C-alpha positions as CSV (number, residue, x, y, z in Angstrom):
1,M,-2.2,-2.9,24.0
2,Q,1.4,-3.0,25.0
3,P,3.1,0.4,24.2
4,F,5.9,0.3,21.6
5,H,8.7,2.7,22.1
6,T,12.3,1.4,21.5
7,L,12.9,-2.3,21.3
8,T,16.1,-4.3,20.6
9,S,15.9,-7.9,19.4
10,H,17.2,-10.7,17.3
11,L,15.4,-11.3,14.0
12,I,13.8,-14.4,12.5
13,L,14.5,-14.6,8.8
14,L,11.6,-15.8,6.7
15,P,12.9,-15.4,3.1
16,Y,9.6,-15.9,1.3
17,Q,7.6,-13.5,-0.8
18,D,3.7,-13.3,-0.9
19,V,3.2,-15.0,2.4
20,D,-0.6,-15.1,2.7
21,T,-2.7,-15.1,5.8
22,D,-3.7,-18.8,5.4
23,Q,0.0,-19.6,5.7
24,I,0.4,-17.4,8.7
25,I,-2.5,-19.0,10.5
26,P,-4.3,-21.9,8.8
27,A,-8.1,-21.8,8.8
28,R,-8.4,-24.7,11.2
29,Y,-7.1,-22.5,14.0
30,L,-9.7,-19.8,13.5
31,K,-12.2,-21.3,15.9
32,V,-10.3,-20.4,19.0
33,T,-11.2,-17.3,21.0
34,D,-8.1,-17.1,23.1
35,K,-5.3,-15.1,21.4
36,A,-2.7,-16.5,23.6
37,G,-3.2,-20.0,22.2
38,L,-2.7,-19.0,18.6
39,A,1.1,-19.4,18.7
40,E,0.6,-23.2,18.2
41,G,-0.9,-22.6,14.8
42,L,1.5,-19.9,13.5
43,F,2.9,-21.1,10.2
44,A,1.7,-24.6,11.2
45,S,1.8,-26.0,7.6
46,W,5.5,-25.1,7.4
47,R,6.5,-25.7,11.0
48,Y,5.4,-29.3,11.2
49,Q,6.1,-32.3,9.0
50,A,3.5,-34.8,7.8
51,D,4.0,-36.9,11.0
52,G,3.5,-33.8,13.2
53,S,7.1,-33.5,14.2
54,P,8.8,-30.1,13.9
55,N,10.4,-29.3,10.5
56,P,14.1,-28.7,11.4
57,D,14.6,-26.5,8.3
58,F,11.8,-24.0,9.1
59,P,13.2,-20.8,10.8
60,F,10.7,-20.7,13.6
61,N,11.9,-24.1,14.9
62,S,15.4,-22.8,15.6
63,P,16.3,-22.1,19.3
64,E,16.9,-18.4,18.4
65,A,13.4,-18.0,17.1
66,R,11.9,-18.3,20.6
67,I,13.7,-15.2,21.8
68,A,13.3,-13.1,18.7
69,Q,10.7,-10.4,18.6
70,F,11.2,-9.2,15.0
71,L,10.3,-11.0,11.8
72,L,12.2,-10.2,8.7
73,T,10.5,-11.4,5.5
74,G,9.9,-10.9,1.8
75,D,7.7,-8.6,-0.3
76,N,3.9,-8.5,0.0
77,F,3.6,-10.0,3.4
78,G,0.1,-10.8,4.7
79,C,-1.7,-11.0,1.3
80,G,-4.9,-13.1,0.9
81,S,-8.0,-13.0,2.9
82,S,-8.7,-10.7,5.8
83,R,-7.8,-12.6,9.0
84,E,-7.3,-10.7,12.2
85,H,-6.0,-14.0,13.7
86,A,-2.8,-13.5,11.6
87,P,-1.4,-10.6,13.7
88,W,-2.8,-12.3,16.8
89,A,-0.8,-15.4,16.1
90,L,2.4,-13.5,15.4
91,Q,1.9,-11.6,18.7
92,S,1.1,-14.8,20.6
93,W,4.5,-16.1,19.5
94,G,6.1,-13.0,20.7
95,I,6.6,-11.0,17.5
96,R,6.3,-7.3,18.0
97,A,7.3,-6.1,14.5
98,V,7.5,-7.4,11.0
99,I,10.0,-5.9,8.6
100,S,9.3,-6.2,4.8
101,T,9.3,-4.1,1.6
102,S,5.5,-4.1,1.5
103,F,2.4,-5.4,3.2
104,A,-1.1,-6.3,2.1
105,D,-3.3,-3.4,3.1
106,I,-5.8,-5.5,5.1
107,F,-3.0,-7.2,7.0
108,R,-1.3,-3.8,7.7
109,N,-4.6,-2.4,9.1
110,N,-5.3,-5.4,11.2
111,A,-1.7,-5.4,12.5
112,L,-1.8,-1.7,13.5
113,K,-5.2,-2.1,15.2
114,N,-3.8,-4.9,17.3
115,G,-0.4,-3.4,18.3
116,L,1.8,-5.2,15.8
117,L,4.2,-2.8,14.0
118,P,4.7,-3.3,10.2
119,V,8.0,-1.8,9.3
120,Q,8.3,-1.0,5.6
121,V,11.8,-0.5,4.2
122,S,13.3,-0.2,0.7
123,A,14.4,-3.3,-1.2
124,Q,18.1,-2.2,-0.7
125,N,17.7,-1.9,3.0
126,L,15.8,-5.2,3.2
127,A,18.7,-6.9,1.4
128,R,21.1,-5.3,3.9
129,L,19.1,-6.7,6.8
130,F,18.9,-10.2,5.1
131,H,22.7,-10.1,4.7
132,L,23.2,-9.1,8.3
133,V,21.1,-12.1,9.6
134,E,22.7,-14.6,7.2
135,S,26.3,-13.5,8.1
136,H,25.7,-12.8,11.8
137,P,22.7,-15.0,13.0
138,G,22.9,-13.6,16.5
139,A,22.9,-10.0,15.4
140,Q,20.3,-7.6,17.0
141,V,18.7,-4.5,15.7
142,T,16.8,-1.7,17.4
143,I,13.5,-0.4,16.3
144,D,12.8,3.1,17.6
145,L,9.2,4.0,16.8
146,P,9.3,7.6,17.9
147,S,12.2,8.3,15.5
148,Q,10.8,5.8,12.9
149,S,14.1,4.1,12.4
150,V,15.8,0.7,12.5
151,T,19.3,0.8,13.8
152,I,21.7,-2.0,12.8
153,P,25.1,-2.9,14.3
154,G,27.5,-0.2,13.4
155,G,25.0,2.5,14.0
156,T,23.4,2.8,10.5
157,R,19.8,3.9,10.8
158,I,17.1,2.8,8.3
159,P,14.0,5.0,8.2
160,F,10.5,3.7,7.8
161,P,7.1,5.4,7.4
162,I,4.0,5.4,9.6
163,D,1.1,7.7,9.8
164,P,0.8,10.0,12.9
165,F,-2.5,8.4,14.2
166,N,-1.2,4.8,14.3
167,K,2.2,6.0,15.6
168,T,0.5,7.7,18.5
169,C,-1.7,4.7,19.2
170,L,1.3,2.3,19.2
171,V,3.6,4.5,21.3
172,E,0.8,5.1,23.9
173,G,-0.5,1.5,23.8
174,L,-4.0,2.5,22.7
175,D,-6.4,0.9,20.4
176,Q,-8.8,3.1,18.4
177,L,-11.4,3.1,21.1
178,G,-8.8,3.9,23.7
179,Y,-7.6,6.8,21.6
180,L,-11.2,8.2,21.4
181,L,-11.6,7.8,25.2
182,R,-8.7,10.2,25.7
183,F,-11.1,12.9,24.6
184,E,-13.9,11.8,26.9
185,A,-14.1,15.1,28.7
186,E,-14.3,17.1,25.5
187,I,-16.9,14.8,24.0
188,T,-19.0,15.1,27.2
189,A,-18.7,18.9,27.1
190,Y,-19.7,18.9,23.5
191,E,-22.8,16.7,24.1
192,H,-23.9,19.0,27.0
193,S,-23.6,22.0,24.8
194,R,-25.6,20.3,22.0
195,R,-28.4,19.5,24.5
196,S,-28.3,23.1,25.9
197,F,-28.5,24.5,22.3
198,A,-31.4,22.1,21.5
199,G,-33.3,23.2,24.6
200,V,-33.0,26.8,23.6
201,A,-34.0,26.1,20.1
202,E,-37.2,24.2,21.2
203,S,-38.2,27.0,23.7
204,S,-37.9,29.6,21.0
């Protein structure tokens, strides 16, 4: 996984609540095995019109959306069925972090396991970020994972929570298996000691 330390980016504003995983990546795109190709299906039901042309009113079809790495959206993002393809599709587009007031637990877990950072902020701070994007479309914010903060123009810092284990994995670019392999020497030594102890026990 790509490490996440400090990143500055534009934001894509998606002012919807209860965005479910089928809206993030429709079921017809779940047959693919290449994560890199999932950007095509991201929000496909909203991005495209009935004739297949891009919907000019959908935020992901704006020129700025192609360079933005942060998604700013409403409450309860990622609800619905468990779909690991949802964070895959967001990452395939280039999204590194999603900012909301709350996330569905399954989506949050899938996101963290795949290197996508869910940033949970208060309703007041989300409204502040919405206003920032609406009044200054080109504004950038900085997400600093080590300090667990979002810094907006003017220097105001907005804190967000994350548990120590997932923070460590994201900062170091490790998945759960990679984290365990950091302790390979200790695990090997422990297994050797168990075999030695078992041999003594059997001989006695």
